[in-house]
PDBQT receptor file of N, H, CA, C and O in Angstrom, charges set to zero:
ATOM      1  N   MET A   1     -21.433 -16.191   5.781  1.00  0.00    +0.000 N 
ATOM      2  CA  MET A   1     -21.054 -15.291   5.258  1.00  0.00    +0.000 C 
ATOM      3  C   MET A   1     -20.872 -14.350   4.053  1.00  0.00    +0.000 C 
ATOM      4  O   MET A   1     -20.308 -14.727   3.026  1.00  0.00    +0.000 OA
ATOM      5  N   THR A   2     -21.370 -13.113   4.217  1.00  0.00    +0.000 N 
ATOM      6  H   THR A   2     -21.828 -12.807   5.051  1.00  0.00    +0.000 HD
ATOM      7  CA  THR A   2     -20.868 -12.683   2.622  1.00  0.00    +0.000 C 
ATOM      8  C   THR A   2     -19.752 -11.787   2.695  1.00  0.00    +0.000 C 
ATOM      9  O   THR A   2     -19.299 -11.178   3.665  1.00  0.00    +0.000 OA
ATOM     10  N   GLU A   3     -19.402 -11.814   1.533  1.00  0.00    +0.000 N 
ATOM     11  H   GLU A   3     -19.770 -12.309   0.745  1.00  0.00    +0.000 HD
ATOM     12  CA  GLU A   3     -17.525 -10.824   1.634  1.00  0.00    +0.000 C 
ATOM     13  C   GLU A   3     -18.509  -9.494   0.418  1.00  0.00    +0.000 C 
ATOM     14  O   GLU A   3     -19.434  -9.446  -0.393  1.00  0.00    +0.000 OA
ATOM     15  N   MET A   4     -17.602  -8.746   0.993  1.00  0.00    +0.000 N 
ATOM     16  H   MET A   4     -16.850  -8.785   1.652  1.00  0.00    +0.000 HD
ATOM     17  CA  MET A   4     -18.439  -7.482   0.590  1.00  0.00    +0.000 C 
ATOM     18  C   MET A   4     -16.675  -6.468  -0.646  1.00  0.00    +0.000 C 
ATOM     19  O   MET A   4     -15.482  -6.259  -0.427  1.00  0.00    +0.000 OA
ATOM     20  N   GLY A   5     -17.096  -6.349  -1.147  1.00  0.00    +0.000 N 
ATOM     21  H   GLY A   5     -18.065  -6.519  -1.324  1.00  0.00    +0.000 HD
ATOM     22  CA  GLY A   5     -16.055  -6.155  -2.558  1.00  0.00    +0.000 C 
ATOM     23  C   GLY A   5     -15.697  -4.271  -1.924  1.00  0.00    +0.000 C 
ATOM     24  O   GLY A   5     -16.088  -3.594  -0.973  1.00  0.00    +0.000 OA
ATOM     25  N   MET A   6     -14.930  -4.097  -2.888  1.00  0.00    +0.000 N 
ATOM     26  H   MET A   6     -14.612  -4.647  -3.661  1.00  0.00    +0.000 HD
ATOM     27  CA  MET A   6     -14.342  -2.408  -2.571  1.00  0.00    +0.000 C 
ATOM     28  C   MET A   6     -15.890  -1.828  -4.654  1.00  0.00    +0.000 C 
ATOM     29  O   MET A   6     -16.718  -2.490  -5.280  1.00  0.00    +0.000 OA
ATOM     30  N   THR A   7     -15.623  -1.091  -4.716  1.00  0.00    +0.000 N 
ATOM     31  H   THR A   7     -14.950  -0.553  -4.208  1.00  0.00    +0.000 HD
ATOM     32  CA  THR A   7     -16.350  -0.460  -5.726  1.00  0.00    +0.000 C 
ATOM     33  C   THR A   7     -15.127   0.420  -6.620  1.00  0.00    +0.000 C 
ATOM     34  O   THR A   7     -14.097   0.909  -6.156  1.00  0.00    +0.000 OA
ATOM     35  N   ASP A   8     -15.529   0.440  -7.815  1.00  0.00    +0.000 N 
ATOM     36  H   ASP A   8     -16.365   0.043  -8.192  1.00  0.00    +0.000 HD
ATOM     37  CA  ASP A   8     -14.546   1.052  -8.998  1.00  0.00    +0.000 C 
ATOM     38  C   ASP A   8     -13.800   2.338  -7.462  1.00  0.00    +0.000 C 
ATOM     39  O   ASP A   8     -12.972   2.026  -6.606  1.00  0.00    +0.000 OA
ATOM     40  N   SER A   9     -14.341   3.398  -7.602  1.00  0.00    +0.000 N 
ATOM     41  H   SER A   9     -15.013   3.651  -8.297  1.00  0.00    +0.000 HD
ATOM     42  CA  SER A   9     -13.331   4.346  -6.854  1.00  0.00    +0.000 C 
ATOM     43  C   SER A   9     -12.466   4.196  -5.569  1.00  0.00    +0.000 C 
ATOM     44  O   SER A   9     -11.342   4.667  -5.396  1.00  0.00    +0.000 OA
ATOM     45  N   GLN A  10     -13.288   3.366  -4.597  1.00  0.00    +0.000 N 
ATOM     46  H   GLN A  10     -14.201   2.984  -4.737  1.00  0.00    +0.000 HD
ATOM     47  CA  GLN A  10     -12.588   3.173  -3.417  1.00  0.00    +0.000 C 
ATOM     48  C   GLN A  10     -10.827   2.221  -3.953  1.00  0.00    +0.000 C 
ATOM     49  O   GLN A  10      -9.755   2.607  -3.486  1.00  0.00    +0.000 OA
ATOM     50  N   PHE A  11     -10.910   1.154  -4.841  1.00  0.00    +0.000 N 
ATOM     51  H   PHE A  11     -11.781   0.840  -5.220  1.00  0.00    +0.000 HD
ATOM     52  CA  PHE A  11     -10.258   0.655  -5.460  1.00  0.00    +0.000 C 
ATOM     53  C   PHE A  11      -8.743   1.723  -6.170  1.00  0.00    +0.000 C 
ATOM     54  O   PHE A  11      -7.521   1.705  -6.025  1.00  0.00    +0.000 OA
ATOM     55  N   LYS A  12      -9.735   2.541  -6.943  1.00  0.00    +0.000 N 
ATOM     56  H   LYS A  12     -10.728   2.555  -7.061  1.00  0.00    +0.000 HD
ATOM     57  CA  LYS A  12      -8.631   4.034  -7.394  1.00  0.00    +0.000 C 
ATOM     58  C   LYS A  12      -7.713   4.395  -6.179  1.00  0.00    +0.000 C 
ATOM     59  O   LYS A  12      -6.492   4.513  -6.068  1.00  0.00    +0.000 OA
ATOM     60  N   ALA A  13      -8.961   4.549  -5.144  1.00  0.00    +0.000 N 
ATOM     61  H   ALA A  13      -9.953   4.453  -5.234  1.00  0.00    +0.000 HD
ATOM     62  CA  ALA A  13      -8.612   5.378  -3.721  1.00  0.00    +0.000 C 
ATOM     63  C   ALA A  13      -6.945   4.730  -3.512  1.00  0.00    +0.000 C 
ATOM     64  O   ALA A  13      -5.947   5.361  -3.863  1.00  0.00    +0.000 OA
ATOM     65  N   PHE A  14      -6.912   3.521  -2.950  1.00  0.00    +0.000 N 
ATOM     66  H   PHE A  14      -7.722   3.008  -2.665  1.00  0.00    +0.000 HD
ATOM     67  CA  PHE A  14      -6.490   3.024  -2.911  1.00  0.00    +0.000 C 
ATOM     68  C   PHE A  14      -4.991   2.020  -4.065  1.00  0.00    +0.000 C 
ATOM     69  O   PHE A  14      -4.246   1.054  -3.900  1.00  0.00    +0.000 OA
ATOM     70  N   ILE A  15      -5.207   2.792  -4.893  1.00  0.00    +0.000 N 
ATOM     71  H   ILE A  15      -5.813   3.577  -5.027  1.00  0.00    +0.000 HD
ATOM     72  CA  ILE A  15      -4.019   2.625  -6.270  1.00  0.00    +0.000 C 
ATOM     73  C   ILE A  15      -3.272   3.992  -5.821  1.00  0.00    +0.000 C 
ATOM     74  O   ILE A  15      -2.075   4.196  -5.621  1.00  0.00    +0.000 OA
ATOM     75  N   ARG A  16      -4.010   4.561  -5.763  1.00  0.00    +0.000 N 
ATOM     76  H   ARG A  16      -4.982   4.395  -5.925  1.00  0.00    +0.000 HD
ATOM     77  CA  ARG A  16      -3.421   6.023  -5.537  1.00  0.00    +0.000 C 
ATOM     78  C   ARG A  16      -2.488   5.725  -4.499  1.00  0.00    +0.000 C 
ATOM     79  O   ARG A  16      -1.339   5.436  -4.833  1.00  0.00    +0.000 OA
ATOM     80  N   PHE A  17      -2.809   5.752  -3.264  1.00  0.00    +0.000 N 
ATOM     81  H   PHE A  17      -3.742   5.987  -2.993  1.00  0.00    +0.000 HD
ATOM     82  CA  PHE A  17      -2.394   5.639  -1.843  1.00  0.00    +0.000 C 
ATOM     83  C   PHE A  17      -1.265   5.163  -2.264  1.00  0.00    +0.000 C 
ATOM     84  O   PHE A  17      -0.308   5.927  -2.394  1.00  0.00    +0.000 OA
ATOM     85  N   LEU A  18      -1.172   4.011  -2.516  1.00  0.00    +0.000 N 
ATOM     86  H   LEU A  18      -1.949   3.391  -2.410  1.00  0.00    +0.000 HD
ATOM     87  CA  LEU A  18      -0.347   3.060  -2.660  1.00  0.00    +0.000 C 
ATOM     88  C   LEU A  18       0.693   3.690  -4.104  1.00  0.00    +0.000 C 
ATOM     89  O   LEU A  18       1.894   3.473  -4.265  1.00  0.00    +0.000 OA
ATOM     90  N   LEU A  19      -0.217   4.487  -4.996  1.00  0.00    +0.000 N 
ATOM     91  H   LEU A  19      -1.193   4.663  -4.865  1.00  0.00    +0.000 HD
ATOM     92  CA  LEU A  19       1.406   5.525  -5.882  1.00  0.00    +0.000 C 
ATOM     93  C   LEU A  19       1.837   6.104  -4.801  1.00  0.00    +0.000 C 
ATOM     94  O   LEU A  19       2.958   5.955  -4.315  1.00  0.00    +0.000 OA
ATOM     95  N   ASP A  20       0.905   6.830  -4.359  1.00  0.00    +0.000 N 
ATOM     96  H   ASP A  20      -0.006   6.950  -4.753  1.00  0.00    +0.000 HD
ATOM     97  CA  ASP A  20       1.352   7.849  -3.416  1.00  0.00    +0.000 C 
ATOM     98  C   ASP A  20       2.744   7.007  -2.242  1.00  0.00    +0.000 C 
ATOM     99  O   ASP A  20       3.637   7.762  -1.857  1.00  0.00    +0.000 OA
ATOM    100  N   ALA A  21       2.785   5.721  -1.850  1.00  0.00    +0.000 N 
ATOM    101  H   ALA A  21       2.060   5.108  -2.162  1.00  0.00    +0.000 HD
ATOM    102  CA  ALA A  21       3.700   5.224  -1.180  1.00  0.00    +0.000 C 
ATOM    103  C   ALA A  21       4.724   5.071  -1.155  1.00  0.00    +0.000 C 
ATOM    104  O   ALA A  21       5.652   5.143  -0.348  1.00  0.00    +0.000 OA
ATOM    105  N   LEU A  22       4.431   4.661  -2.857  1.00  0.00    +0.000 N 
ATOM    106  H   LEU A  22       3.677   4.603  -3.512  1.00  0.00    +0.000 HD
ATOM    107  CA  LEU A  22       5.661   3.958  -3.921  1.00  0.00    +0.000 C 
ATOM    108  C   LEU A  22       6.399   5.083  -4.042  1.00  0.00    +0.000 C 
ATOM    109  O   LEU A  22       7.573   4.858  -3.749  1.00  0.00    +0.000 OA
ATOM    110  N   GLU A  23       6.151   6.408  -4.411  1.00  0.00    +0.000 N 
ATOM    111  H   GLU A  23       5.197   6.591  -4.648  1.00  0.00    +0.000 HD
ATOM    112  CA  GLU A  23       6.820   7.533  -5.095  1.00  0.00    +0.000 C 
ATOM    113  C   GLU A  23       7.776   8.273  -3.602  1.00  0.00    +0.000 C 
ATOM    114  O   GLU A  23       8.996   8.438  -3.602  1.00  0.00    +0.000 OA
ATOM    115  N   GLU A  24       6.870   8.611  -2.479  1.00  0.00    +0.000 N 
ATOM    116  H   GLU A  24       5.879   8.477  -2.478  1.00  0.00    +0.000 HD
ATOM    117  CA  GLU A  24       7.362   8.488  -1.517  1.00  0.00    +0.000 C 
ATOM    118  C   GLU A  24       9.058   7.754  -1.351  1.00  0.00    +0.000 C 
ATOM    119  O   GLU A  24      10.072   8.449  -1.392  1.00  0.00    +0.000 OA
ATOM    120  N   VAL A  25       9.066   6.330  -1.173  1.00  0.00    +0.000 N 
ATOM    121  H   VAL A  25       8.242   5.765  -1.140  1.00  0.00    +0.000 HD
ATOM    122  CA  VAL A  25      10.374   5.658  -0.678  1.00  0.00    +0.000 C 
ATOM    123  C   VAL A  25      11.158   6.141  -2.140  1.00  0.00    +0.000 C 
ATOM    124  O   VAL A  25      12.346   6.464  -2.150  1.00  0.00    +0.000 OA
ATOM    125  N   LYS A  26      10.320   6.134  -3.325  1.00  0.00    +0.000 N 
ATOM    126  H   LYS A  26       9.355   5.871  -3.317  1.00  0.00    +0.000 HD
ATOM    127  CA  LYS A  26      11.662   5.769  -4.346  1.00  0.00    +0.000 C 
ATOM    128  C   LYS A  26      12.513   7.635  -4.012  1.00  0.00    +0.000 C 
ATOM    129  O   LYS A  26      13.413   8.186  -4.645  1.00  0.00    +0.000 OA
ATOM    130  N   LYS A  27      11.792   8.081  -2.887  1.00  0.00    +0.000 N 
ATOM    131  H   LYS A  27      11.060   7.633  -2.372  1.00  0.00    +0.000 HD
ATOM    132  CA  LYS A  27      12.798   9.383  -3.080  1.00  0.00    +0.000 C 
ATOM    133  C   LYS A  27      14.579   9.387  -2.474  1.00  0.00    +0.000 C 
ATOM    134  O   LYS A  27      15.699   9.801  -2.773  1.00  0.00    +0.000 OA
ATOM    135  N   GLU A  28      13.583   8.339  -1.082  1.00  0.00    +0.000 N 
ATOM    136  H   GLU A  28      12.673   8.003  -0.839  1.00  0.00    +0.000 HD
ATOM    137  CA  GLU A  28      14.551   7.985   0.142  1.00  0.00    +0.000 C 
ATOM    138  C   GLU A  28      16.071   7.062  -0.419  1.00  0.00    +0.000 C 
ATOM    139  O   GLU A  28      16.233   6.687  -1.580  1.00  0.00    +0.000 OA
ATOM    140  N   THR A  29      17.109   6.828   0.774  1.00  0.00    +0.000 N 
ATOM    141  H   THR A  29      16.977   7.133   1.717  1.00  0.00    +0.000 HD
ATOM    142  CA  THR A  29      18.171   6.489   0.448  1.00  0.00    +0.000 C 
ATOM    143  C   THR A  29      18.620   5.659   1.621  1.00  0.00    +0.000 C 
ATOM    144  O   THR A  29      18.644   5.891   2.830  1.00  0.00    +0.000 OA
ATOM    145  N   GLY A  30      18.984   4.574   0.862  1.00  0.00    +0.000 N 
ATOM    146  H   GLY A  30      18.965   4.385  -0.120  1.00  0.00    +0.000 HD
ATOM    147  CA  GLY A  30      20.319   3.759   2.462  1.00  0.00    +0.000 C 
ATOM    148  C   GLY A  30      18.333   3.110   3.179  1.00  0.00    +0.000 C 
ATOM    149  O   GLY A  30      17.210   2.851   2.745  1.00  0.00    +0.000 OA
ATOM    150  N   GLU A  31      19.241   3.171   4.682  1.00  0.00    +0.000 N 
ATOM    151  H   GLU A  31      20.153   3.381   5.035  1.00  0.00    +0.000 HD
ATOM    152  CA  GLU A  31      18.233   1.917   5.705  1.00  0.00    +0.000 C 
ATOM    153  C   GLU A  31      16.719   3.166   5.796  1.00  0.00    +0.000 C 
ATOM    154  O   GLU A  31      15.595   2.665   5.823  1.00  0.00    +0.000 OA
ATOM    155  N   ASN A  32      16.809   4.164   5.821  1.00  0.00    +0.000 N 
ATOM    156  H   ASN A  32      17.722   4.571   5.800  1.00  0.00    +0.000 HD
ATOM    157  CA  ASN A  32      15.169   4.555   6.267  1.00  0.00    +0.000 C 
ATOM    158  C   ASN A  32      14.956   4.149   4.593  1.00  0.00    +0.000 C 
ATOM    159  O   ASN A  32      14.226   5.108   4.343  1.00  0.00    +0.000 OA
ATOM    160  N   LYS A  33      15.053   3.502   3.410  1.00  0.00    +0.000 N 
ATOM    161  H   LYS A  33      15.646   2.723   3.613  1.00  0.00    +0.000 HD
ATOM    162  CA  LYS A  33      13.793   3.372   1.657  1.00  0.00    +0.000 C 
ATOM    163  C   LYS A  33      13.638   2.078   2.244  1.00  0.00    +0.000 C 
ATOM    164  O   LYS A  33      12.634   1.446   1.916  1.00  0.00    +0.000 OA
ATOM    165  N   ASP A  34      14.737   1.376   3.345  1.00  0.00    +0.000 N 
ATOM    166  H   ASP A  34      15.552   1.889   3.611  1.00  0.00    +0.000 HD
ATOM    167  CA  ASP A  34      14.469  -0.202   2.902  1.00  0.00    +0.000 C 
ATOM    168  C   ASP A  34      13.377  -0.284   3.727  1.00  0.00    +0.000 C 
ATOM    169  O   ASP A  34      12.279  -0.765   3.447  1.00  0.00    +0.000 OA
ATOM    170  N   LYS A  35      13.886   0.419   5.193  1.00  0.00    +0.000 N 
ATOM    171  H   LYS A  35      14.778   0.810   5.420  1.00  0.00    +0.000 HD
ATOM    172  CA  LYS A  35      12.203   0.562   6.257  1.00  0.00    +0.000 C 
ATOM    173  C   LYS A  35      11.051   0.318   5.525  1.00  0.00    +0.000 C 
ATOM    174  O   LYS A  35      10.414  -0.708   5.288  1.00  0.00    +0.000 OA
ATOM    175  N   LYS A  36      10.875   1.892   5.113  1.00  0.00    +0.000 N 
ATOM    176  H   LYS A  36      11.393   2.726   5.306  1.00  0.00    +0.000 HD
ATOM    177  CA  LYS A  36       9.472   3.152   4.344  1.00  0.00    +0.000 C 
ATOM    178  C   LYS A  36       9.179   1.507   3.573  1.00  0.00    +0.000 C 
ATOM    179  O   LYS A  36       8.069   1.066   3.867  1.00  0.00    +0.000 OA
ATOM    180  N   LEU A  37      10.116   0.482   2.550  1.00  0.00    +0.000 N 
ATOM    181  H   LEU A  37      11.018   0.840   2.311  1.00  0.00    +0.000 HD
ATOM    182  CA  LEU A  37       9.170  -0.386   1.361  1.00  0.00    +0.000 C 
ATOM    183  C   LEU A  37       9.006  -1.791   2.458  1.00  0.00    +0.000 C 
ATOM    184  O   LEU A  37       8.056  -2.543   2.239  1.00  0.00    +0.000 OA
ATOM    185  N   ASP A  38       9.675  -2.015   3.282  1.00  0.00    +0.000 N 
ATOM    186  H   ASP A  38      10.446  -1.405   3.460  1.00  0.00    +0.000 HD
ATOM    187  CA  ASP A  38       8.952  -2.724   4.267  1.00  0.00    +0.000 C 
ATOM    188  C   ASP A  38       7.629  -2.560   5.240  1.00  0.00    +0.000 C 
ATOM    189  O   ASP A  38       6.859  -3.444   5.614  1.00  0.00    +0.000 OA
ATOM    190  N   LYS A  39       7.614  -1.393   5.480  1.00  0.00    +0.000 N 
ATOM    191  H   LYS A  39       8.239  -0.674   5.176  1.00  0.00    +0.000 HD
ATOM    192  CA  LYS A  39       5.950  -1.401   5.542  1.00  0.00    +0.000 C 
ATOM    193  C   LYS A  39       5.561  -1.137   5.112  1.00  0.00    +0.000 C 
ATOM    194  O   LYS A  39       4.652  -0.674   5.802  1.00  0.00    +0.000 OA
ATOM    195  N   ILE A  40       5.190  -0.760   3.314  1.00  0.00    +0.000 N 
ATOM    196  H   ILE A  40       5.928  -1.136   2.754  1.00  0.00    +0.000 HD
ATOM    197  CA  ILE A  40       4.217  -1.086   3.083  1.00  0.00    +0.000 C 
ATOM    198  C   ILE A  40       4.132  -2.699   2.334  1.00  0.00    +0.000 C 
ATOM    199  O   ILE A  40       3.088  -3.175   1.889  1.00  0.00    +0.000 OA
ATOM    200  N   LEU A  41       5.705  -3.507   2.315  1.00  0.00    +0.000 N 
ATOM    201  H   LEU A  41       6.553  -3.120   2.677  1.00  0.00    +0.000 HD
ATOM    202  CA  LEU A  41       5.096  -4.626   2.098  1.00  0.00    +0.000 C 
ATOM    203  C   LEU A  41       4.241  -5.254   2.856  1.00  0.00    +0.000 C 
ATOM    204  O   LEU A  41       3.687  -6.172   2.251  1.00  0.00    +0.000 OA
ATOM    205  N   GLU A  42       3.743  -5.059   4.505  1.00  0.00    +0.000 N 
ATOM    206  H   GLU A  42       4.194  -4.314   4.997  1.00  0.00    +0.000 HD
ATOM    207  CA  GLU A  42       3.538  -5.358   5.650  1.00  0.00    +0.000 C 
ATOM    208  C   GLU A  42       2.162  -4.657   5.213  1.00  0.00    +0.000 C 
ATOM    209  O   GLU A  42       1.138  -5.318   5.039  1.00  0.00    +0.000 OA
ATOM    210  N   ASN A  43       2.226  -3.151   5.037  1.00  0.00    +0.000 N 
ATOM    211  H   ASN A  43       3.057  -2.614   5.179  1.00  0.00    +0.000 HD
ATOM    212  CA  ASN A  43       0.119  -3.166   4.543  1.00  0.00    +0.000 C 
ATOM    213  C   ASN A  43      -0.483  -3.862   3.724  1.00  0.00    +0.000 C 
ATOM    214  O   ASN A  43      -1.637  -4.270   3.856  1.00  0.00    +0.000 OA
ATOM    215  N   LEU A  44       0.481  -4.123   2.505  1.00  0.00    +0.000 N 
ATOM    216  H   LEU A  44       1.418  -3.791   2.397  1.00  0.00    +0.000 HD
ATOM    217  CA  LEU A  44      -0.391  -4.620   1.788  1.00  0.00    +0.000 C 
ATOM    218  C   LEU A  44      -0.155  -5.878   2.624  1.00  0.00    +0.000 C 
ATOM    219  O   LEU A  44      -0.964  -5.337   3.377  1.00  0.00    +0.000 OA
ATOM    220  N   HIS A  45       0.141  -6.956   3.193  1.00  0.00    +0.000 N 
ATOM    221  H   HIS A  45       0.798  -7.396   2.581  1.00  0.00    +0.000 HD
ATOM    222  CA  HIS A  45       0.071  -7.843   4.385  1.00  0.00    +0.000 C 
ATOM    223  C   HIS A  45      -0.949  -8.407   3.888  1.00  0.00    +0.000 C 
ATOM    224  O   HIS A  45      -1.449  -9.222   3.113  1.00  0.00    +0.000 OA
ATOM    225  N   SER A  46      -1.064  -7.445   4.846  1.00  0.00    +0.000 N 
ATOM    226  H   SER A  46      -0.657  -6.784   5.476  1.00  0.00    +0.000 HD
ATOM    227  CA  SER A  46      -2.134  -7.291   6.124  1.00  0.00    +0.000 C 
ATOM    228  C   SER A  46      -3.804  -7.047   5.229  1.00  0.00    +0.000 C 
ATOM    229  O   SER A  46      -4.902  -7.534   5.498  1.00  0.00    +0.000 OA
ATOM    230  N   SER A  47      -3.511  -6.378   4.444  1.00  0.00    +0.000 N 
ATOM    231  H   SER A  47      -2.619  -5.982   4.225  1.00  0.00    +0.000 HD
ATOM    232  CA  SER A  47      -4.920  -6.054   3.361  1.00  0.00    +0.000 C 
ATOM    233  C   SER A  47      -5.102  -6.899   3.153  1.00  0.00    +0.000 C 
ATOM    234  O   SER A  47      -6.286  -7.176   3.341  1.00  0.00    +0.000 OA
ATOM    235  N   LEU A  48      -4.084  -8.250   2.525  1.00  0.00    +0.000 N 
ATOM    236  H   LEU A  48      -3.122  -8.025   2.373  1.00  0.00    +0.000 HD
ATOM    237  CA  LEU A  48      -4.443  -9.718   1.475  1.00  0.00    +0.000 C 
ATOM    238  C   LEU A  48      -4.918 -10.359   2.768  1.00  0.00    +0.000 C 
ATOM    239  O   LEU A  48      -5.748 -11.240   2.539  1.00  0.00    +0.000 OA
ATOM    240  N   GLU A  49      -4.559 -10.132   4.474  1.00  0.00    +0.000 N 
ATOM    241  H   GLU A  49      -3.886  -9.417   4.660  1.00  0.00    +0.000 HD
ATOM    242  CA  GLU A  49      -5.054 -11.169   5.007  1.00  0.00    +0.000 C 
ATOM    243  C   GLU A  49      -6.468 -10.765   5.409  1.00  0.00    +0.000 C 
ATOM    244  O   GLU A  49      -7.186 -11.741   5.626  1.00  0.00    +0.000 OA
ATOM    245  N   ASP A  50      -6.962  -9.763   5.539  1.00  0.00    +0.000 N 
ATOM    246  H   ASP A  50      -6.379  -8.970   5.363  1.00  0.00    +0.000 HD
ATOM    247  CA  ASP A  50      -8.418  -9.239   6.064  1.00  0.00    +0.000 C 
ATOM    248  C   ASP A  50      -9.854  -9.169   5.729  1.00  0.00    +0.000 C 
ATOM    249  O   ASP A  50     -10.642  -8.627   6.505  1.00  0.00    +0.000 OA
TER     250      ASP A  50
C-alpha cells in the first residue's frame, strides 16, 4: 500500500485552517474557549490517525 502525501499547497491550506481556528479560539472566553480548543485538538488527533 502506498502512502499519499500532501502537496505544498495542501499543507499551506491546512496551516491556514489551523491558524484561523486558533485565532477564533483566542477571541473566546471561559468554557466556550475550552470547548473550541478541545475540538481543534480532537481534529488534529484524528488527522494524525488517518
